[in-house]
Each structure stands twice: as structure tokens, then as C-alpha cells.
N, C-alpha and C positions, 0 to 999 in steps of 0.2 A: 419077377426078373430072375434070370439065372445068375449063378456066381461066376460066370465066365470072366476071365482076365485076358485082355488083348493088349499087346504092346506094339506100338508103331515106333520103329527104330531103324538105325543104320549101323553097319559094322564098325565104321571108323569114328563115330561120334563119341566123344568123351562123356557127354551127358547121358547118352543112351547106355553106354557101358556101365556107368554108375548105377543106373536103375536095374540093369540086368544083374549086377552084382548084389544089390539089395534083395531082389526077388530070389536069387539063388541062396543067399544066406538065410532067408526066411523059409525056404523050401516051397515056394509058390510056383505052381505050374501055370504056364501062360501060352497063349497062342500068338504066333509071330505075324505081324504085318510089316514086311520089310519095305522101307521107303528109300529108294535109290536117290540120294541127295545129289550125287554126281550127275544124274540125268534130269534133275529138277523136279522129281516127283513130289517134293514137299510143297510145290506151288499148284498142284492139282486142286481144283475147286472142292472136290470131295474131301481132301485132306485139310484144306484151309477152313472148312466148316467145323472141323474138330479142333484145329490149332491155327487160329488166325495169324499167328506170327510166322507160320510156315517153317517151323523148326521141329526137330525131334529131340526127345521122345514125347509121346503122348500115351497115357495109360487109360484104358476103358475097362471099368470093373462094374459088373451088374448094370450096365447102361450109363453109369456115371463117368464123365470125362474129367480126367485129372491131368493138368499140365504143369510144366516147370519141374526139372529133374529133382531139385532138392525137396520141393513140395511132394512130389511123387514118392520119394524115398521115405519121408516121414509118414505119408499115407500108408505105404506098404507095411511099415513097422507097426502102425496102429490097427490096421484093418485085418491083419492075418495073424494066425497063430505061428509059433516058432520062436527061436531065440530072440530076446529083446535086443534091438539095435540102438537103443537109447538108454543111458544110465537111469537108475531108479531115483536119484536125487535131483532136485531142481537145479542145484549148482552144477551137477554133472551134465544135465541136458543143456544148460546155458553154455558150458564149455564146448560141447559138440557144435552148437549152433554158431559159435564164433568161428569155428573152422568152416562150416558149410557156407556161412555168409561171405567169408573171405574168399573162398573158392569161386563163388558166383560173381563177386564184384571185381576181383583182381586177377586171380589165377587163370580163370577160363579165358578172358580176353588175351592174357599173356600167352596162353597155349596156342591160340589161334595165330597170333603174330609169329611165334616161334616156328610153328609148322610151316607157315608160308616162307619164312626167311630161310629155314634149314632145308626144306624139301620141295614144297609146291612150286617155288620159283624155278627150280631146275627143270621140273617136269613141264611147266608151262613154256619156258623158254625153248626147251628142246622141240616142242611141238609147234612153236611159233606163237608169240604173245599177241600178234596183231597190233592194232592201234588202241589207244586209250578209249576212243569212242566205241570200238567194238567191245572192249572190256566192260564199259559202263552199260552198254546195251544188254549184256548178258547178266546183269546184276540181280534180276528178279526183284525182290522187295528191299534189297539192301540199299542203304542211303548212299548218296554221292560222296560224302566225306569218308565213309568206310571204304568205298571202292577206291578213292584216291590213295588212301593209306596202303591198301593192299597192292595197288599199282607200284607204289614206291618200294614196297618189300620185294616185288618181282624184279624191278629194274635195278635196284641198288643193294639188295641183300642186307648184309650186316652193316653196311654204311647208310641204310635208310634211317630217316629220323626216328629215334626212339627204339630201334631194333635191339641194340645191346642193353638198353635199359629194361626191356621186357625180359631178357635172359637173366639179368641181375635180380629182377623181381622174383623170378622163379627160384634163383639161388637163395634169396632171403627166406622163401618158404621152406626150402630144404634145411636151412639153418634153424628155423623155427621148429621144424619136426625133430631135428637132432636134439634140441634142448628139451622138447616135450617128452621124448622117449627115454630120458634119463631115468633109470631104475624101473622101467615098465616096458611091456611088449607092445602096447597099443597107445594111441595118441591120447585117449581119455579113458581113465578107469582101467579095470583089469581084463576087459574083454573087447573084442572088435566091436566098433560102433559105427554110426553114420559118419563120424569124423574120418575114420580110416577109409570107409567106402567112398567118401567124397574125394579124398586125396589120391586114391589108388589109380584112377584113370590118368592122372596127370604125371605120376611117376611112370606109368605104362607108356605114355607118349614119349617121355624122355628116353626110355629104353628102346622104343620103336625107332627112334631117331639116332640110335647108336651113341647116346649121350650118357651111358652108365658111368662114365668117368667122373661125373659130378659127385658120386658117392663111392666109387670103387678106388679112389685115390687115397683112401684111408682118412680123409678129412671129415667124413660123415659116416662112421662105422655103424651107428645105431640106425640110421636111415637104411643102410645096406641090409642090416639084419631084419628090419621091418619089412623091406621089400621081399626078402626071401621068405618070410612068414606068409605074406600075402600070396605070393606065387605058389606056395605049397598047399594052399587051401583047395579042396575039391571044387569049390565054387569058382575058382579063378578062370579055368579054361572055358567053361560055358559062358562066362561073362565077357571075357576079353579075347580069347583066341578063336573060338569056333565060328564067330560071326564076322571076323575080320577078313575081307577079301585078300587072298594070298598075293595077287599082283600088286595091290596097294601096300601090303606089308613089305614086300620086296623093294618097292619103290622108296618107301620111307627109310628103310634101312640103308639102301645104297646111297641115297641123297644125304642122309645124316652122316654116313661115313665120310663123304666128301667134305662136309661142312665142319665136322667136329674139330679137326686139327687147327683150323683158323680160329674157331671159337675158344678152344683151350688156350691158344697163344694169346689172344686178346685178354682173356680173363687173368692169365698169369702176369701180363704186363700192366694190368690196372691196379 
């Protein structure tokens, strides 16, 4: 088998960006297979044969298929030469995995909700949301409960059940970062690790939604400094900027700018 590396990904996917960031930090060259999730290409039978969940990313290396973004990132760190992205000690590696586990279980679902409430709802409503039955019919493999929740985000925005709680969960992670960064540049140890790579796409989403005020208001200065260090890395643009469709980036920024004043007011009042 060849040593070919192929990544199936999409520009706006936080999970795909995480893997692109890890590949860039390791200096791994890869071949792109762009999956247009907006057009439903993730449900193509050929792709479902690689990833039965119908999600991105998927990595194929020397014929081996690796799924799940956090698993892919650890695989990339172990399978390729380059700077180590995990600490040398067992306790350090455990600390990294606490971050990556928390991202998978809590922050990623919160990011999806946040994106719908802050941006996607405005786009969908502008183009016409149609009926709930139409919305469910276009769900692909997504379950009815998840579709009902997204419908509430679209219809009710910040007043949807649990919407503000998702934003406060995000803020709890920013506070956790602020504490972890005391006296150090990176979340675990003295060098960038998979903990930082795991968190970066979710700070990037906040920035994309014009929500930098969550750390630029001087309440979380260490988070702001960390984010500046991440953006200054040569690996940042190839992972986050170059694959992001410009029209989508503009849409997120514009919609986020509309939503941020109300979010900031609600947070201040709580």
C-alpha cells in the first residue's frame, strides 16, 4: 500500500478544521476530498461506505479508514513524524484527553446550537423556513428529536429552550481555559498539544460569529492572548481560513453581528 493520506472534509466543519490543524502542525501533506455538506454529499452511498454516520471528517491513510475527529488527531500524532502533539508523561496525556473528551461530549453540541441560534436561523428565515414537515423531510439521517430542537432554534432564537444555557456552557469553557492558562502559554504543558488543537475550532467559531467580546472585554485576557498565539501560527490559515467558503464566512459574521448585542445584554443581566 502507498503512504497516501486523503482527508474527506468541509470548510465550515469544526471537526474537520481540528483535523486539518493537527495535520498542519505535524507537517503532513494530504489530498483533499471536499464533501459539500450543504448539498448533502455526506449522504452519498460511496461516502457512507467510508463513514456510515454521514459526517466529516474521514481520514484514509494507506488504505486504512480512520473516523471521529479526536481519534483521527491522535492517530495523526502517532502515525507521522513531526512535533509531538501529546505530552511525554502519562499524566500530561490524561490532561489532554480530559479536554478532548469534554469538547466531544459538551462543547461540540453547544457549538452546533450556538451556530443555529446566532446565524443559521437568520439565513433560513430569510430564504423561507417552509413547514416543519418540510424541515424534517430534509433531515437526512438526523433524528426527529434533533430536528425538532433545531426547528425551535430557528423559530425562537435565543428564547428557544436551552439556547442561552448552551451559550453559558461555552462561557464556562472559556473560564476553564482562563484558569488553565495561568502561568503558561498552552492549555497543557509547555507546547501546543491536542488540547489546544481541540479547542481552537470552537474559539474560531465564536470569532466567526462576531463574539470576540467574550474575551476582548478584559474578563478573560489569557484566553485572548492564547487566541492571538493560535492565529499567529503558520498552520492557522491552512487549517481554518483557506477552506472556509467566503460567502459562508460573510454570512456568519453578518448574522453574528446582528445577534451579539442581544446576547451581551442577556449575559450582563444574568
